[in-house]
N, C-alpha and C positions, 0 to 999 in steps of 0.2 A: 297802655299794658302790651307786655311781649305776648307772643302767640303762645309760649309754654307755661304764661301765668306767673312768671318770675316777678314781676313788678307787683302784682297783687298780692303774692304770697309773702313778699317783703314787708309791704305795708302792714298785712295782718299779724306777722310776727312781731313788729314794731308796736301795734296797739295792744297786743297780748302783752307784752314786756312791760309797757307802760301801765296797763291795768293791773298786772300782778303786782309790780313795784307798789302802786298807789294801796291796793288792798293789803298787802304786806304793811306798809307804814301805818295805816290805818288802824290794824291791828297790833300796832306796836311790836312787830317781830323783826328780828335780825334775817339777813340772807341765811345764815347758818341755822337758824331756829327752823325756818321754814322748808330747808333742805333735809333738816334731821326729821321733821315731822313727815315728809314726805318719803323719807327713806332714799334720797338720792344724794349724790355728791354736792358738795358746794359749788364745785367749778360748774357743773351741769346746771344747777340752779341759776347761778350768775350769767351763764349763756343765754338761757332762756328769758331772764329778765331784761337782759341786753338787746332781746330780738334777734339773736345771732344763731339760735337753735329752736328748732320747734318740737315739742312734745307730741307724743300720740295722745289719743283720747282717754286713756286710762290714767296716764300721767297728768294731764290736763285736769281731770277730776279730782285726783289725789291732791294737786295743787291748791285746787279750789277750796277743798276741806281744810287743808294745812294752814289757809289765811282767813278760813270761815266766811267765804262767800259762794254763790252760786257759779259753775263754770261759765254759764252764760255770761255773768258780768266780766269775765276775764277776755272773752272774745267779742264783747258788744262794741261796735264801730260806732 
């Protein structure tokens, strides 16, 4: 891990993205449907799901509700 936490942050974002995608697919939702439920642009959602963008805590909670799971499940390593 880098001293600035970069590697660790990247791993967490990748886990978040994978968990979010799995929860979305389990709920039978498209990216567009989840983005609409969360009130964000599809491109932002796609970036979060791909692990290239990190949501703030409020958005994380909103995304969890949109896919029907606890926020903890999205960041569970």
